[in-house]
C-alpha positions as CSV (number, residue, x, y, z in Angstrom):
1,M,38.4,70.1,89.4
2,W,38.8,68.2,92.6
3,V,35.0,68.2,93.1
4,T,34.6,66.5,89.7
5,G,37.2,63.9,90.7
6,L,35.5,63.3,94.0
7,L,32.1,62.8,92.4
8,A,33.7,60.4,89.8
9,A,35.4,58.4,92.6
10,A,32.1,58.3,94.5
11,A,30.3,57.1,91.4
12,V,32.8,54.3,90.9
13,L,32.9,53.2,94.6
14,T,29.1,53.1,94.8
15,A,28.6,51.5,91.4
16,P,27.7,48.0,92.9
17,R,24.6,49.7,94.5
18,W,23.2,51.6,91.6
19,L,24.6,50.4,88.2
20,P,23.4,46.8,87.9
21,A,19.7,47.6,88.4
22,R,19.9,50.4,85.8
23,V,21.7,48.3,83.3
24,V,19.2,45.5,83.7
25,A,16.3,47.9,83.2
26,L,18.0,49.3,80.0
27,R,18.6,45.7,78.8
28,G,14.8,45.0,79.2
29,K,14.0,48.1,77.1
30,V,16.4,47.0,74.4
31,F,14.9,43.5,74.2
32,E,11.4,44.9,74.1
33,K,12.3,47.4,71.3
34,V,14.2,45.0,69.1
35,N,11.7,42.1,69.5
36,G,8.9,44.1,68.0
37,D,6.0,42.0,69.3
38,D,2.9,43.7,70.6
39,A,2.8,41.2,73.5
40,I,0.3,41.2,76.3
41,T,1.9,40.3,79.7
42,F,-0.1,38.7,82.5
43,P,-1.2,39.3,85.2
44,N,-2.4,42.8,84.3
45,S,-5.2,45.2,85.0
46,D,-7.6,43.1,82.8
47,V,-6.5,39.7,83.9
48,G,-5.4,39.7,87.5
49,P,-3.9,36.8,89.4
50,D,-7.3,35.3,90.0
51,R,-7.8,34.7,86.3
52,F,-4.1,34.0,85.4
53,Q,-4.4,30.2,85.2
54,E,-7.7,30.4,83.4
55,V,-6.2,32.4,80.5
56,Y,-3.0,30.4,80.6
57,G,-5.0,27.1,80.3
58,H,-7.5,28.4,77.6
59,P,-7.7,26.0,74.7
60,A,-7.0,28.8,72.3
61,A,-3.7,29.8,74.1
62,N,-2.0,26.8,72.6
63,G,0.3,28.3,69.8
64,R,4.0,27.9,70.7
65,S,6.3,29.3,68.1
66,R,4.6,30.2,64.9
67,G,3.9,33.9,64.6
68,A,5.9,35.5,67.4
69,G,9.2,37.4,67.2
70,L,10.0,36.0,70.7
71,S,10.3,32.6,69.1
72,D,13.1,33.8,66.9
73,L,15.1,34.7,70.0
74,F,14.3,31.4,71.9
75,W,15.1,29.3,68.9
76,Y,18.4,31.2,68.5
77,W,19.3,30.4,72.1
78,L,18.1,26.8,72.0
79,S,19.5,25.8,68.7
80,P,20.2,23.3,67.3
81,G,16.8,21.6,66.7
82,P,14.3,23.9,68.4
83,E,11.7,22.9,65.8
84,V,11.6,19.5,67.4
85,H,12.0,20.6,71.0
86,Q,9.0,19.4,73.0
87,E,8.4,22.9,74.5
88,H,8.4,24.5,71.1
89,L,6.4,22.0,69.0
90,E,2.9,23.2,67.9
91,A,-0.1,21.2,69.1
92,G,-0.9,18.1,67.0
93,P,0.2,14.5,66.4
94,R,3.9,15.3,66.3
95,Y,3.7,16.9,69.7
96,E,1.7,14.0,71.2
97,D,4.3,11.5,69.8
98,V,7.2,13.4,71.3
99,A,5.4,13.9,74.6
100,R,4.7,10.1,74.9
101,T,8.4,9.4,74.4
102,T,9.5,11.9,76.9
103,R,7.2,10.6,79.5
104,A,8.4,7.0,78.9
105,L,12.1,8.0,79.3
106,L,11.3,9.9,82.5
107,A,9.3,7.2,84.1
108,G,10.4,4.8,86.8
109,P,10.0,3.9,90.5
110,G,10.3,6.9,92.7
111,D,12.9,5.4,95.0
112,A,15.1,4.5,92.0
113,L,14.8,7.9,90.4
114,S,15.8,9.5,93.8
115,A,18.7,7.0,94.4
116,T,20.1,7.6,90.9
117,A,20.3,11.4,91.6
118,A,22.0,10.8,95.0
119,R,24.5,8.5,93.3
120,C,25.3,11.0,90.6
121,A,25.7,13.8,93.1
122,G,28.0,11.7,95.2
123,R,30.3,11.0,92.3
124,V,30.6,14.7,91.4
125,L,31.2,15.8,95.0
126,D,34.0,13.2,95.4
127,E,35.7,15.0,92.5
128,V,35.2,18.5,93.9
129,V,35.4,18.3,97.7
130,T,38.9,17.0,98.1
131,G,39.8,19.0,101.2
132,Q,38.1,20.6,104.2
133,V,36.6,23.4,102.1
134,A,35.8,24.1,98.5
135,L,34.7,27.3,96.8
136,V,32.3,26.6,94.0
137,R,29.6,28.1,91.8
138,L,26.5,25.9,92.5
139,R,25.2,25.8,88.9
140,D,28.6,24.7,87.7
141,L,28.8,22.1,90.4
142,M,25.3,20.7,89.6
143,T,25.5,20.6,85.8
144,P,27.7,17.4,85.6
145,V,25.4,15.8,88.2
146,W,22.4,16.2,85.9
147,A,24.4,15.5,82.8
148,E,25.1,12.0,84.3
149,Y,21.6,11.6,85.6
150,F,19.8,12.2,82.3
151,Y,22.4,10.2,80.4
152,E,21.5,7.2,82.5
153,L,17.8,7.8,81.9
154,V,18.3,8.0,78.2
155,F,20.9,5.2,77.7
156,G,20.4,3.0,80.7
157,E,24.1,2.9,81.6
158,P,26.6,4.9,83.7
159,C,27.7,8.1,81.9
160,P,31.3,8.0,80.5
161,R,33.5,11.0,81.0
162,E,33.6,11.8,77.3
163,A,29.8,12.1,77.1
164,R,29.6,14.1,80.4
165,D,32.0,16.6,79.1
166,L,30.1,17.0,75.9
167,I,26.8,17.4,77.7
168,V,28.2,19.9,80.2
169,G,29.8,22.0,77.5
170,H,26.6,22.1,75.5
171,A,24.4,22.9,78.5
172,D,26.8,25.6,79.8
173,D,26.9,27.2,76.3
174,V,23.0,27.3,76.2
175,V,22.5,28.7,79.7
176,T,25.4,31.2,79.4
177,S,23.9,32.7,76.2
178,L,20.4,32.7,77.8
179,K,21.8,34.7,80.7
180,C,23.6,37.0,78.2
181,T,26.9,36.5,80.0
182,G,28.5,34.9,76.9
183,L,27.8,34.4,73.2
184,R,26.5,31.1,71.9
185,H,28.9,28.7,70.1
186,P,27.2,26.5,67.5
187,A,30.3,24.5,66.9
188,R,30.5,23.5,70.6
189,R,26.9,22.3,70.5
190,A,27.5,20.4,67.2
191,R,30.0,18.1,69.0
192,L,27.3,16.7,71.2
193,T,25.0,16.4,68.1
194,R,27.6,14.2,66.4
195,Y,28.0,12.1,69.5
196,L,24.3,11.6,69.9
197,A,23.9,10.8,66.2
198,R,26.3,7.9,66.5
199,R,24.4,6.6,69.6
200,V,21.0,6.9,67.9
201,A,22.2,5.2,64.7
202,A,23.6,2.3,66.9
203,G,20.2,1.9,68.6
204,D,21.6,2.7,72.0
205,V,18.6,4.7,73.4
206,R,16.6,2.5,75.8
207,R,13.2,3.5,74.5
208,P,12.0,3.8,70.9
209,L,12.3,7.4,69.6
210,P,9.4,9.3,68.1
211,A,8.5,7.6,64.7
212,S,7.2,11.0,63.5
213,L,10.7,12.4,63.5
214,S,13.4,11.9,61.0
215,P,16.8,10.5,62.3
216,A,18.3,14.0,62.4
217,E,15.2,15.3,64.3
218,Q,15.4,12.4,66.7
219,V,19.0,13.4,67.6
220,H,17.9,17.1,68.0
221,Y,15.0,16.0,70.2
222,L,17.3,14.1,72.6
223,Q,19.7,17.0,72.6
224,G,17.1,19.7,73.2
225,T,14.8,18.0,75.6
226,F,17.2,16.0,77.8
227,F,20.7,17.4,77.4
228,N,19.6,21.0,77.1
229,T,16.4,21.8,78.9
230,A,16.4,19.0,81.5
231,V,20.1,19.4,82.4
232,V,19.9,23.2,82.5
233,Q,16.7,23.5,84.4
234,M,17.6,20.9,87.0
235,S,21.0,22.5,87.5
236,E,19.3,25.9,88.0
237,A,16.7,24.5,90.4
238,M,19.4,22.8,92.4
239,A,21.5,25.9,92.5
240,H,18.6,28.0,93.8
241,L,17.7,25.3,96.4
242,L,21.2,24.9,97.7
243,L,21.9,28.7,97.8
244,A,18.7,29.2,99.8
245,L,19.8,26.5,102.2
246,A,23.3,28.1,102.4
247,Q,21.7,31.4,103.4
248,H,19.2,29.9,105.8
249,P,21.1,27.4,107.9
250,D,18.2,26.9,110.2
251,V,16.1,25.6,107.3
252,A,19.0,23.3,106.2
253,A,19.3,21.9,109.7
254,R,15.6,21.2,109.9
255,L,15.6,19.6,106.5
256,G,18.0,17.0,107.6
257,A,15.7,16.0,110.5
258,D,12.3,16.2,108.7
259,E,11.9,14.6,105.3
260,R,8.4,16.0,104.8
261,Y,9.7,19.5,105.3
262,F,11.5,19.1,102.0
263,A,8.3,19.7,100.0
264,H,7.7,23.0,101.7
265,V,11.3,24.1,101.1
266,L,11.1,23.2,97.4
267,D,7.7,24.9,97.0
268,E,9.1,28.1,98.6
269,T,12.3,28.0,96.5
270,M,10.3,27.6,93.2
271,R,7.9,30.3,94.3
272,L,10.5,32.9,95.0
273,Y,12.9,31.8,92.3
274,P,10.8,30.3,89.5
275,L,12.9,28.7,86.7
276,F,10.8,30.5,84.0
277,G,10.6,34.2,83.8
278,I,8.2,34.5,81.0
279,A,6.3,31.7,79.1
280,H,4.9,32.9,75.8
281,R,1.9,31.5,73.9
282,I,0.3,32.6,70.6
283,T,-3.5,32.5,70.4
284,T,-4.9,30.2,67.7
285,G,-8.4,31.6,68.2
286,D,-10.1,34.5,69.9
287,I,-10.3,34.5,73.7
288,A,-13.2,36.5,75.2
289,L,-12.2,37.9,78.6
290,D,-15.6,39.6,79.0
291,E,-18.3,41.3,76.9
292,R,-16.0,44.2,76.2
293,T,-12.5,42.6,75.9
294,T,-11.4,39.9,73.5
295,L,-7.8,38.7,72.8
296,P,-7.8,38.2,69.0
297,A,-6.3,35.2,67.3
298,G,-2.6,35.7,66.7
299,S,-2.0,37.6,70.0
300,V,1.3,37.0,71.8
301,L,0.6,36.2,75.4
302,C,3.4,36.4,78.0
303,F,2.8,34.8,81.3
304,S,5.1,36.2,84.0
305,Y,5.8,33.5,86.6
306,P,7.6,35.9,89.1
307,D,4.8,38.4,89.0
308,Y,2.2,35.7,89.5
309,H,4.1,34.0,92.3
310,A,4.4,37.3,94.2
311,T,0.6,37.6,94.6
312,G,-1.6,36.0,97.2
313,Y,1.1,35.7,99.9
314,A,2.0,37.7,103.0
315,R,5.5,39.1,102.7
316,P,6.1,37.6,99.2
317,D,9.7,38.7,99.0
318,V,10.6,36.7,102.2
319,F,11.9,33.1,102.0
320,D,9.5,31.3,104.4
321,P,8.9,27.5,103.8
322,D,6.6,27.4,106.8
323,R,4.0,29.4,104.8
324,W,3.2,26.2,103.0
325,R,1.8,24.5,106.1
326,D,-1.4,26.6,105.7
327,V,-1.4,27.0,101.9
328,Q,-3.5,24.7,99.7
329,A,-1.5,23.8,96.6
330,R,-4.6,23.7,94.4
331,T,-5.5,27.3,95.3
332,A,-2.0,28.8,95.6
333,H,-0.6,31.2,93.0
334,H,2.1,28.7,92.3
335,I,2.9,26.9,89.0
336,P,6.5,25.7,89.2
337,F,5.8,23.2,86.4
338,G,3.3,25.2,84.4
339,V,-0.4,24.6,84.2
340,A,-1.9,21.2,83.6
341,A,-4.2,22.4,80.8
342,N,-1.3,23.9,78.7
343,R,1.5,21.4,78.3
344,P,3.0,21.3,81.8
345,C,6.6,20.3,82.3
346,P,6.9,16.5,81.6
347,A,9.3,16.2,84.5
348,W,6.7,17.4,87.1
349,R,6.8,14.0,88.9
350,L,10.5,13.2,88.5
351,S,11.9,16.6,89.5
352,P,11.0,16.7,93.2
353,L,12.1,13.0,93.6
354,A,15.4,13.6,92.0
355,L,16.0,17.0,93.7
356,R,15.2,15.3,97.1
357,G,17.8,12.6,96.5
358,A,20.5,14.9,95.3
359,T,19.9,17.4,98.1
360,A,20.0,14.8,100.8
361,E,23.4,13.5,99.4
362,V,24.8,17.0,99.4
363,L,23.7,17.8,102.9
364,R,25.1,14.4,104.1
365,R,28.6,15.4,102.8
366,V,28.9,19.1,103.3
367,T,27.5,22.2,105.0
368,L,26.8,25.2,102.7
369,H,27.7,28.9,103.3
370,S,27.1,31.9,101.0
371,T,26.7,35.6,101.4
372,V,26.1,36.5,97.8
373,T,23.0,38.2,96.3
374,H,20.3,35.6,95.4
375,T,18.2,36.6,92.4
376,R,15.9,34.6,90.1
377,S,18.1,34.8,87.1
378,L,21.3,33.9,89.1
379,P,23.8,35.1,86.5
380,S,26.5,34.7,89.1
381,R,25.9,30.9,89.0
382,G,25.6,30.8,92.8
383,P,29.0,31.2,94.5
384,C,29.1,29.1,97.7
385,L,31.5,27.5,100.2
386,L,31.2,23.8,100.7
387,V,32.6,22.7,104.1
388,R,33.1,19.0,104.7
389,A,30.5,17.7,107.2
390,G,32.0,17.1,110.6
391,E,34.9,19.5,109.9
392,P,33.6,23.0,110.6
393,L,35.7,26.0,109.9
394,P,36.7,28.4,112.8
395,P,34.0,31.2,112.9
396,R,36.6,33.9,112.2
397,R,37.8,32.2,109.0
398,L,34.3,31.6,107.9
399,A,33.5,35.3,108.4
400,V,36.5,36.3,106.4
401,L,35.6,34.0,103.5
402,G,32.0,35.2,103.7
403,A,33.1,38.9,103.5
404,F,35.3,38.0,100.5
405,L,32.4,36.3,98.7
406,R,30.1,39.3,99.4
407,V,32.5,41.9,98.1
408,R,33.6,39.9,95.0
409,D,29.9,39.3,94.1
410,R,29.0,43.0,94.3
411,W,31.9,44.0,92.0
412,E,31.3,41.1,89.6
413,D,27.7,42.3,89.4
414,V,28.9,45.6,88.0
415,W,30.9,44.3,85.1
416,R,28.6,41.4,84.5
417,S,25.6,43.7,84.1
418,V,27.4,45.7,81.4
419,V,28.5,42.5,79.7
420,Q,24.8,41.3,79.7
421,L,23.7,44.6,78.2
422,V,26.2,44.4,75.3
423,L,26.0,40.7,74.5
424,G,22.3,40.6,75.0
425,T,21.8,43.4,72.5
426,V,24.2,41.7,70.0
427,M,22.3,38.4,70.3
428,V,18.9,39.9,70.1
429,L,19.9,41.8,66.9
430,H,21.5,38.6,65.4
431,A,18.4,36.5,66.2
432,H,16.2,39.2,64.7
433,R,18.2,39.1,61.5
434,L,18.4,35.3,61.3
435,R,14.6,34.8,61.9
436,L,15.1,31.1,62.7
437,A,11.5,30.4,63.7
438,G,10.0,32.7,61.1
439,R,12.0,31.2,58.3
440,Y,11.1,27.7,59.4
441,F,7.4,28.4,59.3
442,D,7.8,30.1,55.9
443,T,8.6,26.7,54.5
444,H,6.9,24.2,56.9
445,D,3.5,23.7,58.4
446,T,2.8,23.3,62.1
447,Q,3.6,19.5,62.0
448,G,7.0,20.0,60.4
449,R,5.9,19.0,56.9
450,P,7.5,21.0,54.0
451,L,5.0,23.4,52.4
452,R,4.2,22.6,48.8
453,Q,5.7,25.2,46.5
454,E,3.4,26.3,43.7
455,P,5.0,25.9,40.3
456,P,5.8,29.1,38.5
457,S,3.3,30.4,36.0
458,T,4.0,30.3,32.3
459,Q,4.4,34.1,32.3
460,E,7.1,33.8,35.0
461,I,8.9,31.2,33.1
462,T,9.0,33.2,29.8
463,E,10.1,36.3,31.7
């Protein structure tokens, strides 16, 4: 009896080392089973990393949502309005109209885009760092920064607290459900929808919105593109960047003295911790790989950023910004903003400028310290100590706080992985039942036009 108890105690005490990885693997199997797509993931034995971008950029690899069970899941997580989200629109005039508007709203002088990010970061840090040290989660710290930033880009004025709270609540709900650490809350998202509807109706957006969209679609476009994807992705990018600096103080110190070094640090961060795990496309025509192998039209192609970014480098699992001194960007296995031939991220120019400005402001005000596990998905949201610049903590106190962070993170990872398994399964099943993308394309064409319903036959009427 005592042996059984001893084994049970050992299993519990060692759970942080073995349980999370097993639960994550099981969660992946559940997602794959429930989704039901016969998807092809790249790179693979037929398409290695040397041909990855060739297939990704193929003209026939341009379907986005129609015809893939994965789309039901992403539309579920990104609702409301994924049918007008720039990333999920099918190719055609409506996509081009929306893309032009997005580029116009993101445009501006580089110095101004960077300075705005620094100013927004400074305002949020003033609220958070009120003493010598603050314990934060980096993603939570950064979400209000980018909420303010993209509000200014869209409306051309400082962000009021009411709007910031709505944007932050919405973005947090989206990313929490994406990470499967919480369920989605449509009512919470609807509050931002109503706010944006009032602003759009009043003509407050500083650029004309896409004429191809209805008023309701224009609201959902703003909400999805700017106050969902832009805020979430920039918050994630900044959390990864700051956490890497917290765990590599030599890199952070060098960054402050060498502005050109920032590009290397950002490239290495986005290589090791890409914001996208999988990008899926649906083929709209056959893709001939060679004389024996063809990807038929309607195939679901999944492009794995982490797998691709891990090829072509010595010690790919090591964070080493100096590797970029000898790597040519055009030949590197590195696509932080997608591929140019297949709708790259519209913020590819803005993002490095804004991240540079915000990072410089953070490092000017605080030093960063963290001992937590750094993974690409970052479900922990990046626990970190912020110590006010010029007021260092005694080494012993810093060591104690670091030990606390490390132990807490390991045990949080145990219960969090179980939560992700349960909630992820629930949401995948719910998305599969709702069929948001499938039902949309049952009644609309690829340009969002309602499909004409054929009138019933005479026989159907008489029956």
